[in-house]
N, C-alpha and C positions, 0 to 999 in steps of 0.2 A: 429395633428389628433392624432388619438392612431394610433398604430401596429396592423394592420394582421395578425393574429397569426391562422395557420390552424391545426388541429391534426389526419395526416390521422393513420386509422387505432384508432380510440377515443374507436372502442370496444374490444377494450385488453386489459388487467388489464391494462398496462401500461401506456396507450391510457386514461383509467378511473382516473387514478391518478392523471394523468398530469393534465384532465377537471377539477376536481374537485378544488384544489390547484386553477386552473386559473377564475372558471367561478365565483368567485363571486371578483373578480378583476375588476375595475372603469376606468386600466390602458391599455387597450387590448382589442380591439376587436376578437372574438375568431370566424373564420368563418367556418359555420356548413351545415355541406353538408346531403340532404334531404334521410331520412333510404333507403325509394326505391331505390336509386340510386348512395348507397358509394362503390359498384366496377362494377359500369359505369365507364370507362378507362376517357374518353370525360369530363364528371360535376369536376372526379378525380383530372383532367392536367389545368381546368378550376380553380376550389382554388387555387391547388400548384403553379399555376401561378402569382392569385392574391393576395399572403399574402406574407405579409413579413418575414416574418418568416415561418417555418413549422414543427413541430416533426413529424422523419417518425416510425410507430410504428409498423411495421410489418415483416413478416418474411423473411429472407437476405435479398431474392431473386427481394424479392417484393420491399423490399428499393430496393435496385438497379433500377430498372426499374421507381421508382418511381423518383428518381433524375434524370431517363432520361426525361421523360414527364416534365423538368422544363426550358424551354423556353429562358428562363430572368438571367439577369446574378443582376440582384435584389434583389432575393429570396433566403434568408439563410436556411442553412438546421442543425437543430439536429436531425438526426440519433437515436435512439434506439436501434438495430438491432446489432451484431457480425459484418456484410459484410464492412466495413469502416475505423474498430480501428485498424489496423498498416497499412489504405491506403494509398499512399504518396498523396497529395495537402487536407489531412482531417489533423483536430486540435483536437488530444486527449483533452475532458471535463471535467478534473480534475484541475481544478481553483488553488486546494493546492499548487499541485507539479510548480517546479522552471520554472520561465516563460510562465507560463501556464496563468493564469489568464488574462498578456495581451495578448496574443497572441490568449485566445477565444472570447473578445471585439471584435477583427477587424478581424477577423474570417469567411470567408461566408460558412464552411460547416465545423461541429464537429462532431464527435464520441464520443453518450454518454460511459461512460466506464462497463460494465460487472460489477455486484454486488456482485462476488465474485475476481473480478479482482480490485476492490476497495480499498478491504480488506488489499493486499497482498504487491499494491504498498507503502497504505497510512503508513505500518511497509516495507515496502523493500527498496523504492526509496530513500527513505532522511540515507539510509545507504552506499548505494554504493553512490551515490550525493554526502555525507562527507567525502566518503572514511576510513570507520567504518567496510566494506563488501567488498571483491572484486566480479569485473565484472563473476571469473566462477566459483562464491561461487555453491558449490550442495547444492538446501534447498528441503527439504519437505512444507508442507501445510496445513492443515488441517483444514477444516469448516463444521459448519452444519448450516442449514439455512430453514427457514418456507419451504411448499410446496408453495406459492403462487410463485418460482420463479418455480415451475413447467408450471403456465401457465395455462387457463383454461380446458384444458382435465387431467393437475392436477390437481384441484382447485375442480372438479370435482370429481374424485377419492375422494380425501379424504372425500368432505362435504357429497361424497353418504349416506342414510340410512343406505343402509344393504352391506359398504362397508366390504374388508378381516379385518383379524384382525391383519395380517400381517403389517398392515400401520401404528399402536398403537406406535409400536417403529418407532427409526429413526433408518436409510437404507443406506447403504453407494453407491454410483452410480458412471455411469463414471468411471467402475473398470478397460478396458481398459489404463488408466490413458491416456488418448485423447479429458480431458473437450474444452472445445468449447473456453472457458476465457484463456487458456493456452499460444496461440500466442502473445497476450496482455502484460500477465504476465511478462513473460521473456521481448521480447523487450522496453514497456513502463519502465521497472526496470531497462534498460540496465544489464541487467544479459544473456552472451554467449548461458545461457540454461533454459525453463523453471522448473521449479519444478517439485518434485515425489505431485502430487494434490489428494486431497484423500474426496473429500464434500460427506455431509452426509445428505438427506432428513426426516427433523423431522415434530411432529404428533404435529403442532401452524402454525398459519398462515405465519406471517407476524415476522420477525425481522432475526438476525445471528451474529455467531463469526465468523471471519479469524484467524487461530495462527498459527506463524509461529518458531518452537524450534531452537535454535543455542545451539552448545556450547564453548564456550567463545573461544579456537581454532580456530570455527572457522570462529570467527572478528580480522579484521588489527589490531596489536598490543594489546595494556591492555584496554578491554572497559567496566569496572564493570557495574552495574544495577545502579546506580547513574548518568554514565558519561552515557547510553543511552539515561536518563529521562533525560538528560539536552540536550542531542540530537534533541529527538525530539521536546521540549520546544521551542526550541530558533525558530527547521525548522517551529511549527504550532503555533509561537507565533502571538498573535491578532487574527485569523480566530477564527469566532463566529462557525461557520460548525466543525470543526476537534478541538476536545479538549485531552490532557492529563489527567486520572487519575491520582486522587494522589497517594506519595508514600502509600506502600502498599495495595493498593487495586483492589480486594475487602477485607473491612475491614473480607468477613464473610467465606472466601476463593473460594466460590464460581463466575461463570460471569454466568452470567443470558445471551442464546442469545434471546433473545424474549422483552430484557428492552427494549431497544429502539425504537418497535414497534408503525408507526405513525410516526415517526419523523423522519426531513429529519437530525440530525445531526448523526458523529460519535467518536464515543470513541476510546480512544491506553491507553492500559495498557501492563505495565511493569514488569514479575515478574520473580523469580528465584531467583537459587543461584550460591554460589562462583565458580558454572565450568557450573553451566548452568544457557542460559536462551528462558524465553517463553514470547514471543511479540505478543500482541496479539491485535485485531481491530472489533469491534461493531457498528456495526451498523441494518439499516432496512432497506432490502431486496427492498425494491418498496423505501424507499428514498431515500437516499443518495445515494442508488444502485440502482435508476431507474428514476425514475417519482421527484424525488426533488431532483439529482443531473439539471437533463435538465430543469429544471424549473431557478435553479443558474447559468446554460453557457443561458439559455436564457435572463434571468435578466441582464447579463453583456454583453449580443450582443446587447442587445434593448436600457440602458443606466439605464436602471432601479440601485434598491442599489436592493443590491447581494442578498441578503439572506430576500426580499421582496415575500408575499409569502407563504413562509415555517418555519417550526414547531420545532421551537428548544430549 
């Protein structure tokens, strides 16, 4: 029998994109709620318990409530909210990190990573694991993202015909340095403290670049650029999703932040000079940064090919 899958919160940006990736597949049965009853807790509870796997595409509080509505030990959950990313008993849904692929396959509860956290962790976790970076390192992180990461309200603001002129340029936000992705960025990277994180929202729908700058003395021992490239190449060897860009990339000298829009992959760039390193991760904030990552974890949990239904 086909596994039954329910998307709780299908009307949101992440939920819609998960639905788009699954609706044409013939190896799963999608359970759909009657639109007139989508806020009916009893109807939602029935579907949550009927499914083999549930995606939660809800605000944090609603996601916690939804988990509480599951009364059987069979329904497996992928939570796309922030609620459980550092919670005990939940597996972090980043298969490319050491040990995570096997953990996700066996997990009953998986927390889907945040989009910025995905880029940051793709760069920093390998350095900490391989001893190139101290857990006590004081890091900064800069990032650009499309406006779809701001949800329905943000999308409506950016796409309104009479929108404000200030939306035409990149805008810093989370200026109190307390972005909601910071706890997972520090904890999953193995750092003693999260980075100073400076995100910006831009006037395009999808795509992002996350960058971590380093001085050579920030690293533990001699780590010239080519040695760092070898580290990443080895860490992500064989991954069809996370890839290392060739030496000298980009040849034009620019890293476009929306080049991977509409895809589910992630690219790593290692640049810099003799004393400085510029590590960058490029992805789609709704692809590997959200819905694509969730489907990748689902594939592992249900025994499908890891990249089934993904655009790479």
